[in-house]
C-alpha positions in Angstrom: 102.5 318.7 152.3 105.3 316.6 153.6 106.6 316.3 157.1 109.8 318.1 156.0 107.7 321.2 155.0 105.7 321.0 158.2 108.8 321.0 160.3 109.6 324.5 159.0 106.4 325.8 160.5 106.1 323.7 163.6 108.6 322.4 166.1 109.8 318.9 165.4 108.2 317.6 168.5 104.7 318.8 167.4 105.2 317.1 164.0 106.4 313.9 165.7 103.4 313.9 168.0 101.0 314.4 165.1 102.6 311.6 163.1 102.5 309.3 166.1 98.8 310.1 166.7 98.0 309.3 163.0 100.1 306.2 163.1 99.7 304.2 159.9 96.2 305.7 159.2 96.3 307.3 155.7 95.9 311.0 156.0 93.7 311.2 152.9 91.2 308.8 154.4 91.2 310.9 157.6 90.5 314.1 155.6 87.8 312.3 153.6 86.0 311.1 156.7 86.2 314.6 158.3 84.9 316.2 155.1 82.0 313.7 155.0 81.1 314.3 158.6 81.2 318.1 158.2 79.0 317.9 155.1 76.5 315.6 156.7 76.4 317.8 159.8 75.8 321.0 157.8 73.0 319.3 155.8 71.4 318.0 159.0 71.5 321.5 160.5 70.0 323.1 157.4 67.3 320.4 157.2 66.5 321.1 160.9 66.3 324.9 160.3 64.0 324.5 157.3 61.7 322.1 159.2 61.4 324.3 162.3 60.7 327.5 160.5 
């Protein structure tokens, strides 16, 4: 999704603030890190539930 497409759904100021927040950090890397953290957290929780029961 490009910024042009996003601007149709969000006000331009919101898109600008998101882009400024990300800076030059690649969005794909950010998504990969978030996905890894989410997967790791879910696995840790499942491991904790199995060990406690």
